[in-house]
C-alpha positions in Angstrom: 102.9 36.6 113.6 104.1 37.5 109.9 100.4 38.2 108.8 99.9 40.9 111.7 103.1 42.5 111.4 102.7 42.8 107.8 99.1 44.1 108.5 100.4 46.0 111.3 102.9 47.9 108.7 101.1 48.0 106.0 97.6 49.3 107.9 94.9 49.6 105.0 96.9 49.5 101.6 96.7 45.9 101.8 95.2 43.7 98.8 93.6 41.8 101.4 89.9 41.8 102.3 90.4 40.1 106.2 92.4 38.1 107.9 92.6 35.6 110.2 95.4 34.4 113.0 95.1 31.8 115.5 97.6 31.4 118.7 99.5 34.2 117.8 102.9 35.0 120.0 102.0 38.4 120.9 105.3 39.6 122.3 108.2 37.4 121.3 110.0 38.0 125.1 106.7 36.6 127.0 106.8 33.6 124.8 110.5 32.7 125.4 110.3 33.4 128.5 107.0 30.9 129.2 108.9 28.5 127.3 111.7 28.4 129.6 109.8 27.4 132.7 111.4 24.4 133.5 108.3 22.1 132.7 107.2 24.5 129.2 111.4 24.0 128.8 110.9 19.9 128.9 107.7 19.5 127.2 108.4 21.8 124.3 111.2 24.4 124.5 113.7 21.3 124.0 112.7 19.1 121.6 111.4 22.3 119.5 115.6 23.7 119.6 116.7 20.2 118.0 114.3 20.0 115.5 115.1 24.0 114.2 119.2 22.9 114.7 117.9 19.7 112.5 116.6 21.5 110.0 119.0 24.1 109.6 122.1 21.4 110.3 120.9 19.6 107.1 122.0 22.8 104.9 125.4 23.6 106.8 127.3 24.4 104.4 124.6 27.1 103.2 125.2 29.0 106.7 129.3 28.8 107.9 130.0 32.0 106.4 127.5 33.8 108.2 126.9 32.1 111.5 129.3 29.7 113.7 127.1 26.0 113.1 129.1 24.8 116.0 128.1 27.4 118.4 124.0 26.9 116.6 124.0 23.3 117.3 124.6 23.9 121.1 121.6 26.3 121.5 119.7 24.6 124.2 116.7 26.7 124.1 114.5 28.5 121.2 115.7 31.5 122.2 119.4 30.7 122.3 119.1 29.4 119.0 117.1 32.4 117.5 120.5 34.7 119.7 123.1 32.4 117.6 121.2 31.7 113.9 118.2 33.1 113.2 119.0 37.1 114.6 122.0 36.7 112.7 121.3 35.1 109.3 118.1 38.0 109.3 120.5 41.2 110.2 119.7 42.0 113.5 121.9 43.5 115.7 121.2 41.9 118.7 118.4 39.2 119.8 116.3 42.1 121.2 116.3 44.2 117.8 114.9 41.0 116.4 112.6 40.0 119.3 110.9 43.2 119.0 110.7 43.8 115.7 109.2 40.0 115.8 106.3 41.2 118.4 103.0 42.1 116.6 101.4 43.4 119.6 103.0 46.8 119.2 101.7 47.1 115.4 97.8 45.8 116.2 97.0 49.6 116.5 98.0 49.8 112.8 95.4 46.8 111.4 93.9 48.3 108.7 91.4 45.5 107.3 89.2 43.5 109.5 91.6 40.6 111.6 90.3 38.0 113.5 92.1 37.2 116.3 91.7 33.7 117.8 93.6 32.7 121.3 93.8 30.8 124.6 94.9 32.4 127.9 95.9 28.8 128.7 99.0 28.7 125.8 102.5 28.0 126.9 103.5 29.8 123.7 101.5 32.9 124.0 101.2 33.4 127.5 97.9 35.7 128.8 99.3 38.4 130.6 101.1 39.5 127.0 97.9 39.6 124.4 97.5 42.7 123.9 93.8 43.2 124.7 93.9 47.1 125.3 95.3 47.8 121.8 92.8 45.2 120.3 89.4 46.9 122.3 90.9 50.9 120.4 91.0 49.5 117.3 87.7 48.5 115.5 88.9 46.5 112.5 90.2 43.9 115.3 88.4 40.7 116.7 90.1 39.4 119.8 88.5 36.2 120.7 89.6 34.7 123.6 89.2 31.4 125.4 90.0 30.0 128.7 90.9 26.2 127.3 92.7 25.7 124.1 96.1 25.6 124.2 98.1 26.2 121.2 96.6 25.8 118.1 94.0 23.1 120.1 90.3 24.3 120.8 89.4 20.6 120.9 86.0 19.7 121.5 83.9 17.1 123.0 85.5 14.3 125.1 86.6 12.4 121.9 87.2 14.9 119.4 87.3 14.0 116.1 85.3 16.4 114.1 85.3 19.9 113.2 87.2 22.2 116.3 85.7 25.3 117.6 88.9 27.4 115.5 87.4 25.5 112.3 83.8 26.4 113.2 84.9 30.4 114.1 87.0 30.5 110.6 84.0 29.3 108.8 81.6 32.0 110.4 84.2 34.6 110.0 85.3 33.7 105.9 81.1 33.3 105.7 80.7 36.6 106.9 83.2 38.7 105.1 81.9 37.0 102.2 78.4 37.9 102.6 78.7 41.6 104.9 82.6 42.5 103.9 81.3 45.0 101.2 79.6 46.7 104.0 82.7 47.1 106.4 85.1 48.7 103.3 81.9 51.4 103.3 82.5 52.3 107.3 
């Protein structure tokens, strides 16, 4: 998300030749909504929220002037944590302002270098209805690859996956193509 937001803000002026992203949360509102569904909340959201709380609680003394840490520690979801901690720490007026700014879907049209985006339509962290397929089609720099299965950064293959994953192979092919043919793309 950070990389795509950066690329969308800077356009072709980046010193990067190309970029790749995997399992991007394209729309933070949709991501939060998906993670708040009962099963997803139980399997992922609550655990990740407690991990975030644990991380900031270790350095609690550094945040007490900016946020109500007792209120942060009572968050029961990532959205509540973001509302009470993340958006405040980064100076956003509201959580909606933070989530809008964090969502790379509306910056995809401005990406000015070749970028590979691999997502799975069964990723609970990035629901398929929020993947900006039409926007990606309009930008010749964007290769949006969607798989039916793969979850969130999974992309495992075979009955006993032990070797490289689909994600590894696609990334390797993309890097190889950029090294061998990247100069051709800059002349287009």
